[in-house]
C-alpha positions as CSV (number, residue, x, y, z in Angstrom):
1,M,73.8,-54.9,-2.7
2,T,72.0,-57.9,-1.2
3,S,74.2,-60.9,0.0
4,P,73.8,-64.1,-2.0
5,L,72.9,-65.8,1.4
6,L,69.8,-63.7,1.7
7,G,68.8,-64.5,-1.9
8,L,68.5,-68.3,-1.2
9,S,65.1,-69.8,-1.2
10,T,66.1,-72.9,0.8
11,L,68.5,-72.8,3.7
12,I,69.5,-75.5,6.2
13,V,70.4,-74.1,9.5
14,E,72.4,-76.5,11.6
15,Q,73.5,-75.9,15.2
16,H,76.9,-77.2,16.2
17,R,76.7,-80.3,18.4
18,K,78.1,-79.6,21.9
19,L,77.7,-81.6,25.1
20,F,78.1,-78.3,27.0
21,E,77.0,-75.3,25.0
22,M,78.6,-72.1,26.2
23,R,78.2,-70.2,22.9
24,N,75.6,-70.6,20.1
25,Q,77.1,-71.5,16.7
26,Y,75.4,-72.6,13.5
27,R,76.3,-73.4,10.0
28,I,74.0,-72.5,7.1
29,F,73.9,-74.7,4.0
30,D,72.2,-74.2,0.6
31,Q,70.0,-76.7,-1.0
32,S,73.0,-78.5,-2.5
33,G,74.6,-79.0,0.9
34,D,77.3,-76.4,0.4
35,V,78.2,-74.0,3.2
36,A,76.4,-70.7,2.5
37,G,77.1,-69.0,5.9
38,T,77.6,-69.2,9.6
39,V,76.1,-67.8,12.7
40,E,78.3,-67.0,15.7
41,Q,77.4,-65.7,19.2
42,V,79.5,-62.6,19.8
43,D,80.2,-60.2,22.7
44,Q,79.3,-62.7,25.4
45,S,80.3,-61.7,28.9
46,S,82.1,-63.9,31.4
47,F,79.0,-63.8,33.6
48,A,76.8,-65.0,30.8
49,V,79.2,-68.0,30.1
50,F,79.1,-68.8,33.9
51,A,75.3,-68.5,34.0
52,R,74.9,-70.8,31.0
53,F,77.1,-73.4,32.6
54,G,75.4,-73.3,36.0
55,T,71.7,-72.6,35.2
56,N,68.9,-73.2,32.7
57,L,68.3,-69.4,32.4
58,D,69.5,-69.1,28.8
59,V,66.4,-67.2,27.7
60,A,66.9,-64.5,30.3
61,L,70.5,-63.8,29.2
62,P,71.4,-61.1,26.7
63,M,72.6,-62.5,23.4
64,S,74.1,-61.2,20.1
65,L,74.3,-63.4,17.0
66,E,76.3,-62.4,13.9
67,I,75.2,-64.0,10.6
68,S,77.9,-64.1,7.9
69,D,77.9,-65.4,4.3
70,G,80.1,-68.1,2.9
71,A,82.9,-65.6,2.4
72,A,82.8,-64.8,6.2
73,T,81.4,-61.4,5.5
74,P,79.0,-60.2,8.2
75,V,75.5,-59.8,6.8
76,L,73.1,-59.5,9.7
77,R,73.3,-59.1,13.5
78,M,70.6,-60.1,16.0
79,D,70.6,-58.6,19.5
80,K,68.5,-59.7,22.5
81,P,68.6,-57.7,25.7
82,W,68.4,-59.1,29.3
83,F,65.1,-60.7,30.4
84,T,63.3,-60.3,27.0
85,W,61.8,-62.5,24.3
86,R,62.7,-60.0,21.6
87,F,65.5,-59.8,19.0
88,T,66.4,-56.7,17.1
89,V,67.8,-57.4,13.6
90,S,70.3,-55.1,11.9
91,K,72.4,-55.1,8.8
92,S,76.2,-55.3,9.2
93,D,76.5,-51.5,8.9
94,G,74.2,-51.1,11.9
95,T,71.0,-50.1,10.0
96,Q,68.0,-51.7,11.7
97,V,66.0,-54.2,9.6
98,G,63.3,-55.0,12.2
99,S,62.5,-57.0,15.2
100,I,61.0,-60.3,16.3
101,S,59.1,-60.7,19.6
102,K,57.5,-63.7,21.2
103,Q,53.9,-63.1,22.2
104,F,52.8,-63.9,25.7
105,R,50.0,-66.4,25.1
106,V,48.7,-69.8,26.0
107,G,48.8,-72.4,23.3
108,K,50.9,-72.7,20.2
109,A,53.8,-70.3,20.2
110,R,53.6,-67.1,18.1
111,F,56.1,-64.3,17.4
112,T,55.3,-60.8,16.0
113,I,57.6,-59.3,13.2
114,H,58.0,-55.6,13.1
115,D,59.9,-53.4,10.6
116,S,62.6,-50.9,11.5
117,I,60.1,-48.2,12.6
118,G,58.0,-50.6,14.7
119,T,55.1,-51.3,12.3
120,E,53.8,-54.9,12.5
121,I,54.5,-56.6,9.2
122,G,54.1,-60.3,9.9
123,E,53.9,-63.2,12.3
124,V,55.5,-66.5,13.1
125,R,53.0,-69.2,14.0
126,A,54.0,-72.6,15.4
127,E,52.0,-75.4,13.7
128,N,52.2,-77.8,16.7
129,W,52.5,-77.6,20.4
130,R,56.2,-78.5,20.4
131,A,57.0,-75.7,17.8
132,K,58.8,-78.1,15.6
133,D,57.3,-76.6,12.4
134,F,56.2,-73.0,12.0
135,V,55.1,-70.7,9.2
136,V,56.0,-67.0,8.6
137,T,53.2,-64.9,7.3
138,D,53.0,-61.3,6.0
139,Q,50.7,-58.6,7.4
140,A,47.9,-60.0,5.2
141,G,48.3,-63.4,6.7
142,S,49.8,-65.0,3.5
143,E,52.5,-67.5,3.9
144,I,56.0,-66.2,2.9
145,A,58.2,-68.8,4.5
146,R,58.1,-72.1,6.4
147,T,60.6,-73.7,8.8
148,S,60.7,-77.3,9.8
149,K,62.8,-78.9,12.6
150,K,64.6,-82.0,11.5
151,W,65.5,-85.1,13.5
152,R,69.3,-85.4,14.0
153,G,69.6,-88.8,15.6
154,L,68.9,-90.2,19.0
155,A,72.2,-89.2,20.7
156,T,72.1,-85.6,19.4
157,E,68.5,-85.2,20.4
158,M,69.0,-86.7,23.9
159,F,72.3,-85.3,24.9
160,T,72.7,-81.9,23.2
161,D,70.6,-78.8,22.4
162,A,71.7,-78.9,18.7
163,D,68.9,-78.6,16.3
164,T,68.6,-78.5,12.5
165,Y,66.0,-76.5,10.6
166,V,65.0,-76.4,6.9
167,V,63.9,-72.9,6.0
168,N,61.9,-72.4,2.7
169,I,61.4,-68.8,1.7
170,Q,59.2,-68.1,-1.3
171,P,61.2,-66.6,-4.2
172,H,59.0,-63.5,-4.6
173,V,59.7,-62.3,-1.0
174,S,61.6,-59.1,-0.8
175,E,63.5,-57.2,2.0
176,P,63.1,-56.7,4.9
177,M,61.0,-59.9,5.1
178,R,63.8,-62.2,3.6
179,S,66.2,-61.2,6.3
180,L,63.6,-61.4,9.0
181,A,62.4,-64.8,7.8
182,L,65.9,-66.2,8.3
183,A,66.2,-64.4,11.6
184,T,63.0,-65.9,12.9
185,T,64.5,-69.4,12.8
186,L,67.4,-68.3,15.1
187,A,65.0,-66.4,17.4
188,V,62.7,-69.5,17.8
189,D,65.7,-71.7,18.5
190,V,67.2,-69.4,21.1
191,I,63.9,-68.5,22.8
192,L,62.0,-71.8,22.6
193,K,64.6,-74.5,22.0
194,Q,67.5,-73.9,24.3
195,K,67.4,-76.4,27.2
196,D,64.4,-78.0,25.5
197,A,63.7,-81.2,27.3
């Protein structure tokens, strides 16, 4: 049974405001502004906490994010190993959904989306140099989702890493792309936006 969270066509993903961010946390709202889910960084080592406080090497650190629905039931898990630009996405029971990997390239950022057996099934393309807006396409290049970064006010933008994204997923999109479309927003935020000056 698919979680109601993954059936939403519009999601607002809002990162918690923190002056010193030692652990990634987000809230997910539906189109009406009701809380539809949360994202919590889990299994963080003491070394990773120390490294985040003392360096700007967030992208090199391992990271696990747990996505839960509004009833606090885990729905998805995202895992990034050491020194990679890749997240593996799994269901709460451990079944792999797919993966999202940043491409090494010059120019506007791009990510490749693979299914659970490693077949390329889509791509994430930044629409501008700052990767504030990006589109998720399927294997044929058709748009299936769009994510836009929203302004959160001068103080938040200047003094924190907290970002807000509006994610629009087309209603006809099915699994695994629905889950991966949501996961791409978090992957982009962690890999491109942490310590973003």
